[in-house]
C-alpha positions in Angstrom: 67.2 27.2 -20.5 67.1 28.9 -23.9 63.8 30.9 -24.4 63.3 29.4 -27.8 63.6 25.9 -26.4 61.0 26.8 -23.7 58.6 28.2 -26.3 59.1 25.1 -28.5 58.5 22.8 -25.5 55.2 24.7 -24.5 54.0 24.5 -28.1 54.7 20.8 -28.2 52.8 20.2 -25.0 49.8 22.3 -26.3 49.7 20.3 -29.5 49.7 17.0 -27.5 46.9 18.2 -25.3 44.9 19.4 -28.3 45.4 16.0 -30.0 44.2 14.1 -26.9 41.1 16.3 -26.6 40.2 15.9 -30.2 40.6 12.1 -30.3 39.7 11.0 -26.7 36.5 8.9 -26.7 33.5 10.8 -25.1 32.6 7.7 -23.0 36.2 7.3 -21.8 38.6 4.4 -22.0 37.7 1.3 -20.1 40.8 0.2 -18.1 39.1 -2.6 -16.2 35.6 -3.7 -15.1 35.6 -1.2 -12.3 37.6 1.7 -13.7 37.1 3.9 -16.8 39.5 6.7 -17.6 37.8 10.0 -18.5 38.9 13.5 -19.3 37.4 16.3 -17.1 36.6 18.2 -20.3 36.9 17.6 -24.1 37.1 19.8 -27.2 33.5 18.9 -28.1 32.3 19.9 -24.6 34.0 23.2 -24.9 32.5 23.7 -28.3 29.0 22.9 -26.9 29.4 25.1 -23.9 26.6 27.4 -24.9 24.3 24.7 -26.4 23.4 23.0 -23.1 20.5 24.9 -21.7 19.1 24.7 -18.2 15.3 24.7 -17.7 13.6 28.0 -17.0 12.0 27.5 -13.5 11.4 31.2 -12.8 7.6 30.9 -13.5 7.3 27.8 -11.3 9.0 29.6 -8.4 7.3 33.0 -8.8 3.8 31.5 -9.0 4.2 29.4 -5.8 5.7 32.3 -4.0 2.7 34.4 -4.9 0.3 31.7 -3.7 2.0 31.6 -0.3 5.0 33.6 0.8 7.1 32.2 3.6 9.6 34.2 5.7 12.8 32.2 6.0 15.9 33.7 7.7 19.4 32.3 7.5 19.9 29.5 9.9 16.3 29.5 11.0 13.5 27.7 9.1 10.0 28.9 9.5 9.2 31.6 12.0 5.8 32.6 10.6 3.9 32.7 7.4 3.4 36.1 5.7 0.0 36.7 4.2 0.0 36.6 0.5 -0.2 40.0 -1.2 -2.6 38.7 -3.8 -6.3 38.4 -3.4 -8.0 35.1 -3.0 -9.5 35.3 -6.5 -6.1 35.8 -8.1 -4.6 32.9 -6.2 -7.4 30.6 -7.4 -6.8 31.8 -10.9 -3.0 31.1 -10.6 -3.8 27.6 -9.2 -6.2 26.8 -12.1 -3.8 28.0 -14.8 -0.5 26.7 -13.5 -1.0 23.6 -11.3 0.9 20.6 -12.5 -1.9 18.0 -12.4 -2.1 14.5 -10.9 -2.4 11.8 -13.6 -4.5 8.6 -13.6 -2.4 6.3 -15.9 -5.0 3.4 -15.6 -7.8 5.7 -16.8 -9.6 5.4 -13.4 -10.2 9.0 -12.4 -11.9 8.0 -9.1 -8.8 6.6 -7.5 -8.6 9.4 -4.9 -12.4 9.5 -4.2 -12.2 7.4 -1.0 -9.5 9.8 0.4 -11.6 12.9 -0.4 -14.7 11.3 1.2 -12.6 10.7 4.4 -11.2 14.2 4.6 -14.7 15.7 4.2 -15.4 14.0 7.6 -12.0 14.8 9.2 -13.7 17.1 11.7 -15.3 13.9 13.2 -12.5 11.4 12.9 -8.8 11.7 12.4 -7.6 10.8 8.8 -4.0 9.7 8.4 -1.7 10.2 5.4 1.5 8.1 5.2 4.2 9.9 3.3 6.8 7.2 2.4 10.0 8.3 0.7 13.8 8.1 0.5 16.3 10.7 1.7 14.5 13.3 -0.5 11.9 13.7 2.3 14.2 13.0 5.3 14.1 15.3 8.2 10.4 16.2 7.5 11.4 18.0 4.3 8.4 18.3 1.9 6.2 16.4 4.4 6.3 19.2 7.1 5.1 21.9 4.8 2.5 19.7 3.2 1.2 18.6 6.7 0.9 22.3 7.7 -1.2 23.2 4.6 -3.5 20.2 5.0 -3.9 20.8 8.8 -4.7 24.5 8.1 -7.5 23.5 5.7 -8.9 20.4 7.3 -7.8 20.7 11.0 -5.6 18.4 13.0 -2.2 18.8 14.6 0.9 17.0 15.7 3.9 15.6 13.8 2.3 12.1 13.3 4.0 8.8 13.8 7.6 9.1 15.0 10.2 6.3 15.4 11.5 5.6 18.9 15.0 6.5 17.7 15.3 9.7 15.6 16.5 9.4 12.0 20.0 10.6 11.0 18.6 13.8 9.5 17.2 15.9 12.4 13.5 16.9 12.0 12.7 20.6 11.9 9.3 19.8 13.2 10.0 18.6 16.7 13.0 18.1 19.0 13.4 14.4 19.5 15.9 13.1 22.1 16.6 9.6 23.5 18.8 7.9 26.2 21.9 6.2 24.8 20.8 2.6 25.3 18.5 2.2 22.3 19.1 0.0 19.2 17.1 0.1 16.0 16.4 -2.7 13.6 15.2 -1.9 10.1 13.9 -3.6 7.0 15.9 -1.3 4.7 19.3 -1.6 6.3 21.6 -4.6 6.1 20.0 -7.8 7.5 20.7 -8.3 11.2 21.3 -12.0 12.0 20.3 -11.4 15.7 16.7 -10.8 14.6 14.7 -13.9 13.7 11.6 -12.2 12.5 10.5 -9.5 10.1 8.2 -7.6 12.3 9.2 -4.0 11.4 5.7 -2.3 11.4 4.5 0.4 9.1 7.6 2.6 9.5 9.9 -0.2 8.5 11.8 -0.4 11.8 11.5 -1.1 15.5 13.6 -0.2 18.5 14.7 -1.9 21.8 16.6 -0.7 24.8 19.3 -2.6 26.6 18.5 -4.3 29.9 21.2 -2.5 31.9 19.3 0.8 32.5 16.0 2.4 32.1 15.4 4.1 28.8 13.6 7.3 27.8 12.3 9.2 24.8 11.6 13.0 24.9 9.7 15.2 22.5 10.0 19.0 22.8 8.7 22.0 20.9 10.9 23.2 18.1 11.3 26.9 17.3 11.5 26.0 13.6 8.2 24.1 13.5 4.9 25.1 12.0 2.5 26.0 14.9 0.1 23.1 14.5 2.9 20.5 15.0 3.2 21.4 18.7 -0.5 21.1 19.4 -1.0 17.4 19.9 -3.3 15.9 22.5 -3.1 12.2 21.9 0.0 9.9 22.3 0.0 6.3 21.2 2.9 3.9 21.7 2.8 0.9 19.2 4.5 -2.1 20.7 4.8 -5.9 21.0 6.1 -7.4 24.3 7.1 -10.9 25.3 7.1 -10.0 29.0 4.6 -8.4 31.3 7.2 -6.8 33.7 8.0 -3.7 31.7 6.5 -0.4 32.9 6.1 2.8 31.0 5.7 6.2 32.6 4.5 9.4 30.9 5.7 12.9 32.0 3.9 16.1 30.8 6.1 19.1 31.4 8.1 17.1 34.0 5.0 16.0 35.9 4.2 12.3 36.1 0.8 11.8 34.6 0.7 8.1 33.6 2.0 4.8 35.0 1.2 1.7 33.0 2.4 -1.9 32.5 2.9 -3.4 29.0 0.6 -6.3 28.2 2.3 -9.6 27.3 1.4 -10.2 23.7 2.7 -11.5 20.4 0.4 -9.1 18.6 0.9 -5.4 17.9 -0.8 -3.3 20.7 -1.0 0.3 21.7 -0.8 2.3 24.9 -3.0 5.4 24.6 -2.6 8.6 26.5 -4.9 11.6 26.0 -4.5 15.0 27.6 -6.4 18.3 27.7 -3.5 20.8 27.2 -0.7 21.0 24.6 2.5 19.9 26.3 5.8 21.8 25.8 7.6 18.6 26.6 6.6 15.0 26.7 8.9 12.4 28.2 8.3 8.7 28.1 10.3 6.5 30.5 10.6 2.7 30.1 11.5 0.5 33.1 12.0 -3.3 33.3 14.3 -6.1 32.5 13.2 -6.9 29.0 12.5 -4.3 26.3 9.4 -4.5 24.2 9.6 -3.9 20.5 8.6 -0.3 20.0 7.2 0.2 16.5 6.5 3.9 16.7 5.0 6.7 18.8 2.2 8.8 17.3 1.6 12.4 18.4 -1.7 13.7 17.0 -5.0 15.4 17.6 -8.2 13.4 17.9 -9.6 14.8 14.7 -8.4 16.4 11.5 -5.4 15.4 9.3 -2.3 13.5 10.6 0.6 13.3 8.2 3.5 10.9 8.9 7.0 11.5 7.5 8.4 8.0 7.0 11.9 8.1 5.3 13.7 5.0 4.1 17.2 6.4 3.6 19.0 4.7 0.6 15.9 2.8 -0.4 14.5 2.6 -3.9 11.0 1.8 -2.5 11.4 -2.0 -2.8 11.8 -2.8 0.9 8.2 -3.0 2.1 7.7 -6.7 1.3 10.6 -7.5 3.6 8.3 -6.8 6.5 6.0 -9.4 8.0 2.7 -8.9 6.2 0.4 -9.9 9.1 2.1 -7.6 11.6 2.0 -4.7 9.2 -1.7 -5.3 8.6 -2.2 -5.4 12.4 -0.5 -2.1 12.9 -2.4 -0.6 9.9 -5.7 -1.6 11.5 -5.1 1.0 14.3 -5.0 3.8 11.7 -7.7 5.4 9.7 -5.4 5.8 6.7 -6.9 7.8 3.8 -3.9 8.1 1.5 -0.4 6.7 1.0 2.2 9.0 -0.8 4.9 6.9 -2.3 8.0 9.0 -3.3 11.1 7.1 -4.3 13.6 7.0 -7.2 16.7 9.0 -6.6 18.6 5.9 -5.4 17.9 4.2 -8.7 19.3 6.9 -10.9 23.1 6.4 -10.4 22.7 2.8 -11.6 22.3 3.2 -15.3 21.0 0.5 -17.6 19.2 0.2 -20.8 15.9 -1.0 -19.4 14.1 -0.5 -16.1 11.5 -3.2 -16.5 13.0 -4.9 -13.4 12.3 -1.7 -11.4 8.7 -1.6 -12.8 8.1 -5.2 -11.7 9.6 -4.5 -8.2 7.4 -1.4 -7.7 4.3 -3.4 -8.7 5.2 -6.1 -6.1 5.6 -3.5 -3.4 2.5 -1.4 -4.2 0.4 -4.5 -4.2 1.8 -5.5 -0.8 0.9 -2.0 0.6 -2.5 -2.0 -0.9 -3.3 -5.4 0.6 -1.9 -4.5 4.0 -3.8 -1.2 4.1 -7.1 -2.5 2.8 -6.8 -1.0 -0.7 -6.1 2.6 0.6 -5.5 5.0 -2.4 -1.8 5.4 -3.3 -0.3 8.5 -5.0 3.1 7.7 -6.6 5.4 10.8 -6.9 7.8 10.4 -9.8 11.5 10.8 -9.4 12.9 14.3 -9.3 15.6 15.6 -11.6 19.2 14.8 -10.7 22.4 16.2 -12.3 25.8 14.8 -13.0 28.9 16.7 -13.7 30.0 16.4 -17.3 32.9 18.5 -18.3 32.1 22.1 -17.5 28.3 21.4 -17.1 25.7 19.9 -14.7 23.2 18.0 -16.8 20.4 15.5 -16.1 21.2 11.8 -15.9 20.2 10.3 -19.2 18.1 7.5 -17.5 15.7 9.7 -15.5 12.9 9.5 -18.0 13.3 5.7 -18.3 12.9 5.5 -14.5 9.9 7.8 -14.7 8.3 5.7 -17.3 8.8 2.6 -15.1 7.1 4.4 -12.2 4.2 5.6 -14.4 3.7 2.1 -15.8 3.7 0.6 -12.2 1.0 3.2 -11.3 -1.0 2.1 -14.4 -0.8 -1.6 -13.6 -1.7 -1.1 -9.9 -4.4 1.5 -10.3 -2.6 4.3 -8.5 -2.6 8.1 -9.0 0.7 9.6 -10.3 2.3 13.0 -9.9 5.3 13.8 -12.2 7.7 15.8 -10.0 10.4 15.7 -12.7 8.3 17.7 -15.1 6.6 19.7 -12.4 10.0 21.1 -11.3 11.0 22.0 -14.8 12.1 18.8 -16.5 15.4 18.2 -18.1 18.4 20.1 -16.6 16.1 21.8 -14.1 18.0 20.8 -10.9 21.0 23.2 -11.6 18.5 26.1 -11.6 17.2 25.0 -8.2 20.8 24.8 -6.9 21.9 28.1 -8.4 18.7 30.0 -7.5 19.0 33.0 -5.1 18.5 31.9 -2.4 19.3 28.3 -3.3 16.4 25.8 -3.5 18.5 22.6 -3.6 21.8 21.3 -2.2 25.0 21.2 -4.1 24.8 17.4 -4.5 22.4 18.3 -7.3 20.0 15.6 -5.9 18.2 16.9 -2.8 16.0 19.9 -2.3 17.0 22.1 0.7 14.2 23.2 3.0 13.3 26.2 0.9 13.0 24.1 -2.2 11.0 21.5 -0.3 8.4 24.1 0.5 8.0 24.9 -3.2 7.7 21.2 -4.0 5.2 20.6 -1.2 3.2 23.7 -2.3 3.0 22.3 -5.8 1.9 18.9 -4.5 -0.7 20.5 -2.3 -2.0 22.5 -5.3 -2.4 19.3 -7.3 -4.2 17.5 -4.5 -6.5 20.4 -3.9 -7.4 20.8 -7.6 -8.5 17.1 -7.6 -10.3 17.7 -4.3 -12.2 20.7 -5.7 -13.1 18.8 -8.8 -14.5 16.0 -6.6 -16.6 18.4 -4.6 
């Protein structure tokens, strides 16, 4: 082909592309209800390349690393904690000056007082914290580090309440294995027509084994865990059984220690085992023709703080009222719960709308349900974290995050809950890309979830905020 014709052809294509980029609507062209045609980039986006600024999170990260430095090697989570290089006085000063504080939207600054009273007596009686959340806390992220800090300060040990069947994201705190004949039923998954009740307990699920074989659950030390997690001395199995022929056996380090029959009951009951040494392995074996409903297994110390990681993957925090209220209240009565941490929101963000009044109403309903079931236990609502979407050549915050945050804050106000604004604590608008691109990274490349390193920073900030309120109380 003639070189002049090639050049003319290329110029024509360039002019056409430039024309399209100059005139193409920023919001795309709606082809159908379910499909919108978008350009990957536009002329305006290229022009504005340098005007989109990411939040500066360097101070947030540096301060929390100074307060407590953690040694994390590639492929291995926590091996040990390194003593901070700063003095205790300088750490206290950093906390006072830079802690992102807990809010009291209703104006009641005494919301957390019952919790603080309980933890002041945690050396006499175990105090439980339920950390509810979505996939942001899955695998004991955030919860594990927060648990360690609280147990260091107030005593206690163990990973808390575990489901019979481990969640999809493996916990770094304990190795959890099961036989292959278990089935789990959940309040936050698609409704199962074979289940004719809503008895899901406080962790939103129960598990049953098939009748063909015996079933077992095993807990072992994890090399990635904080030391206190492995030092539990009390095991409780929460269950309901329609038969009295099932037997449960307990093995500590492969030695049979217990042999017990389930009680026939339509109420939630527990089997309690206590032991004098910290087991390296605990195996629970179930025998019998009919499986009881297993609502959870707690591994704790007798005193101190217990912190449970209860993740509802895919939930927006609106699934609690799907549970039978009386049964949840029954199970809650076995626990000395001092605080409920309620951390949801990332599953609401992708569904953009002008108003989130519907979400506010749903949260109010769920929080009232929890308060009633847990005898008005204090609740701390953690606001939604930043999330980024890919726009042209940039990652920017979803435009609806602050609307969701407002709905969460208003729900806290109308239900007399404490509130901690994670979105602004982590840096605010366009902060998630900085967590993702930090060296080493502090968040995953989905621009939604913190990785384990980032989770420690978030947990440290939340711990700082709680301890500031606790010190004010004292």
